[in-house]
Every structure is written in C-alpha cells, then in structure tokens.
N, C-alpha and C positions, 0 to 999 in steps of 0.2 A: 260433683267431686270427680276429679280426673281418676281414671282407672289405668294403671301401669300393668303390662304383661308379665308374666312370671320370668321372662328372660331379661329383664332388667333394661329393656330398650325403649321405655316410654319417653314422654316429653321431657321429664325431668332429668334424664340421662343423656339427652341428644347433645345439649350444649357441652357438656364434659366430654362427650365422645369426640366432638369437633375439635374442642381444644387439644385433646390428646393427639389426633391426627395431625393437626397444625404443629404442635410442639415436636412430632416425630419428623416432620418434614424440615423443620428448622434445624433439628439435631443433625439430620443427614446431610443438608446442605452447608452447615457450619464449616466442615474441614475444607471444601472447595473455596468458600468465602475468606478464610483465614489464609490459605494458600495465595489466593488472588491478592490480598492485602499485602502480603509479604513480599510478592514478587513484582508489585506495582507501586504501592504508595510508600513502601519503605525506601526504595532507591530514590523516588521523587523527593520525599522529606530529605534525604541525605544530599541530594542535589542542591536544593534550597539552602541547607546549612553551609554546605562547601561554597556557595557563591558569596557567603558573607566573610570569606577567609581569603587570605593571601597566600595561601599553602602552595609551596613548590617542594616536590619531592626531594629535590637535591639540597634543599635547606630545611631539615626537619624542624628547626626552632621556629619557622614561619608558621607552623600549624597553630590553629586556635581561632576562636571566633572574634572578630574585630568590629563588629557592629554594623550600623547602617551605612556609615561613611564608607566601608570597605565595597560593599556592594555597588554603591554609586561609582567609586572609582573603576570597579570591574567593568560596569556597563561603560563608562565614558572611555575606558581602555578598547574595548572591542568596536564601539560605535565610531571612534576616531581612526580606527585601522583602516587604511586605505583599501585593504583586500576585503573588507565586510560586505560591501555593496555587490562586489563581484562573486562572492560565496553565496550569498541570497539570490542573485540572478541566476546562478548556475543550479541552484536547488529548485527554483520555480520553472526555469526552463527545462530542465530534465524532466519534472513531474508532468508539466503541461504537454510536452511533446510525446511522452510515453502514453499518457492517458488518450490522446487524440489517435495515435497509431493503434493502439490495442483495441480501441472501440471499433475502428472501422475494419480492422482485421478479424476482430471477434465477432462483429456483426456478419461479416461475410462467411466465416467458417461455420456460423451458428445457422445460417440460412441454407447453406449446402449441405451439412449434416443432417438438418430436420427432415430432408427428403429421403426417402428409403432408396437404396441402391447397393448392389452387390459389394461386399466388403466394408459396408459402414461402420461396423463394431471395430474393424482393425484400423480404419482411418481414424475414428474417434479416439482409440487408444493412443495412436501415434501422436495426434495433435495434442492430447493432454500430457504427454510424457514431459515436455520442457518444463512445466509447472511443479513436477515432482522432484526435479533435481535441486539440490542445494545451491544457493547462490555462488559459493566459492567454487564448487565442481562445474557450474555452468561457465563460470568465468575462464577457468583453466582450460576448459574445452574450447572455447572460442578463441582464446588467446593463442593456443599451440597448434590446434588442427585446422581452424577456419581462417584465421588473420594472420598467420605466420608469413612473412614475405618470401621465403624460400620453399617450404613444402606445404603451405596451407592450402585449403580450397580456394580462398581468394586469389592467390597467386596463379594457380591453376586456371581459373576462369579468366583472369587478365590475359594470360598467355594464350588462351584459347581464342580470344578475340583480337590477338595482335597488339595488346598493350603491355606497357612495361610494369613490372610487378612493384607496387608500393606497399610500405607497411602503414594499413590504414589507421592503426592506433596512433601512430606518430602524426600522419597527415591529417586526420579527422578524429581526434580523440572523443570529443563530445558525442558526434554522430555514431561512433563506434559502440559508446556505452549507451546509448538511446536504442540502437538495433538490438544489442544483446539484452537489455531489460525488457524491450518490447518483445523479443523472441519468448522470454520467460513467462511473462505476464499476459500475453495474449489468450492462452488457455482459459485463465482464470475468467476474464470477461466472456469468451465464448461459452463457457459452462453455464453461467448465470443467465446469457441471453437464450442459449438452447432450451433451458429449462422454462423460460418464458414463452418462447415460441411452441413448445410442446403443450403448454397450457392453454393456447388459443383454440376454441372451440372450432371443429371443423365445419359446423352449420354456419358459423360467421362467414368463413372463407367462401363456401359454396354460394351462399347468398350474394357476396360481393361479385363472384364471377359471374353468376346468372345476371346481375344488373350491368355487366359490361365493364367492370374494373380491369384495367390492365395491370402487368406487374408493378409499375411505378406507382400507380394509383393505390393498388393494394398495399404496398410498402407503407406510403406516406400516411393513408388514412386508416388503415386497419392494423397493420403490424406494429408500426412505431408508437401510435398511442396505447396499444396493448402492452407494449415493452417499457413503458415510462418508469413504472416503479422497478422494473428489473434494472434498468439503466442507472436509475438513481442509486440502487444498492451498489452495483458493480462500480461505479465511478466513485462513490464515497469511500468504499473500503480499499479501492486501489489506491486513491489519493493518499490515505492514511499510511499505507505501507510504502509507497513510493517516495514519501518525504523522509523515509529512513533507510534509503539505499546506501550501502556501504561496501559489502563484499565485492561486487563487480568492480567498484572504483579501486579498492584495495589491492587486487590481484592484477588488474589489467593496466591501470595508467598510474596508480599512487597519487591521484590528484592533480597530475601534471598533463601535458608538459606545463611547467610553471604552476599555475592555479586554474588551468582550463577546465578541468573536471572536478574541482574541489567544491563539494557541497557541504552543508552544514553538519552532518554525522562525520563526515571525514575531517572537517575542520576541527571538531571535538576531540577526534582521536589524535590530530597533531599536536593540539594544545596538552592533551592529558598525558600522552606516551612518547612525544618527540620533545616537547618543551618542558614537560613535567609540571605544568601550571594547572593545579586541579581547580583553584579559585577561577581562573579564566575559563576553563573548559566547561565548569558547572554554570557560568553565566552564558555561554553560547548554548548550553543545553535548555536553560530557561528561554533563550530566544527561540530555539527550535520548538519548544512547546507551545509558545505564543504564536508562532507562525503557523504551526499545525491546526491550532483552534481557530485562528482566524480564517484559514482557509475553509475550514469545516462549517463555521458560522456563516460565511459568505455563500457557501454552497447550499446550506439549509435555507437561507433568506431567498435565494434564487428559485429554489423548489417552491417555497411557499407562495412567491408571487406568480409563478406559472399556474399553480393550483388555484389561486384567486382568479386569474385571468380565464382560465378553464371553466370556473364555476360561473 
C-alpha cells in the first residue's frame, strides 16, 4: 500500500499538481496568444473576405460578398495587368540585392568587431544605430541630408572628385533604395553573425592555427561551417521583412519614376488608397502572401538539401 506524506505531495497528488502548473502556464500565455491572433489572423481573414468583393470606396454600394466569381475576376484583373510582372520583378530584385549586400557587409563587420581593439564598444554601438531608426526617419535622413543634389553629402563628394552633382534618386532610383535599405539592415545581419562568431570555441581556432591554416582556410573550413545555422536564421528573417519594404519607397521615390521602384506592398497601397479598390488591393495582398511563402518554402528546401549532402 502506497504511503503518502503528511504534506500531501505523494504520488496521488503529483499528476494534479502538474496539471495545475500546466493550466497556470496556459492561463498566463493566453493573453499574448489572443493578442497575436487579433493582430495577425483577423486582418488576414478580412483580406480574404475583401478579395471576394469588388468594393470601391468611391462607390459605397459596391460593398458586399460577390462569391467565387469575383475573386476569379480580381485575379484575372491583376494577372493581365501589364505592370504586374514588373512589380513582382522589383520585389524580388530588391529583396535579393539587399540580402546579398547585407550578408557580405554584415560578415565583414562581424569579423572585424569580433577581434578586440580600442573603442570596440563605441564602434559596435555606431554600427548598430542604423537598425534602430524607423524606416521613415531613415528615408528622410537619406533623402534630405545624403542624396540631395544641392547640399547633400553625395553632392559634396561628387564635387570633391570634380564630378557634376546629380540627383541619385532620379538617376538610379532602385539602386538608391537598395543602398538605403542595405544600410539599415546590415546591422541586423552583423549582430546575428557576431553572436555566432563569439560562440566559436577558441580551442578550435588555436588547433587550426597550429595545423597551419591561413586566414582564407580558417574562414572557409572553420568559421563558415560554424556560422551556417546563424546565416540561415539571418537570411530567413531578413527575407521575410524585406518582402514588406514600404516606408523607404513611399518617402523617397513614391514608387517611381514610373514604376521603377514599385514593389508589391507599395502596389497594394496604390490600389487601396489611390484607386480605392479594396477588392483588387486585397487580391494583391494574397499574391504577396503566396510569394512570401514560396520564397520561404524554397529557402527551407535548399537548407534541407544542403543538410542531406553534408550528412
């Protein structure tokens, strides 16, 4: 016969205690879960519903659910739009270019900051600062203080080398957006890779140095394989956020000249708040969600294939 202690903590009470702790954890996490559902799934469900409508805010009578045929017409409308492929290309081009630039610069800065030197804390703080700026504030800073053709830093640099000052936003709009977004997102990649470098055991490096490994060999066969998981996390998170770039385009180029810098988020804004077509804008939103998921799935498949090859 089982004997329980007088404190009531015997075997018969342990399952009840575990259930009580589990229920307490669920109760404490439920407000955060409810908030997450409200701010993510409710707008998503509303987007799906609006895609089944032909609602134009200038025509209030057009509101209402129109069935499956309406969403088919909305998709046909955007897929036959001659600007659709250009918008998709701009979105992919901007994302890929920024990811490549930020990865290269982030890796270089992480390697430099990983070594101790006087003023390293100050240098690290200054390099992190661009990521702490709001996108709109960053865009205003670049547009007025850096790229202005009259008194911007770019104009001063061109005159310093005897070149004629040009408005880079007008001459190379997409490259300007890529430079600004890369400047803001390089610290994000740098922080993740720096954390990975600091987790590399010193014994591993010392053993490689003793075996005669040079800097290139050390980076290729020791550092890069160790940072593989950190690179995966950095690239995956950055791609998700870069597919939603809007503030910089809105402030600096407004999607122009023409449609040269119009990506999917800005196209959704134009449909919803310039043309007032909520049905078409919601359909573009579904396309943006599908594109983001396709990119993530392709990225995960590549990672799985690499892991199989390494195994």
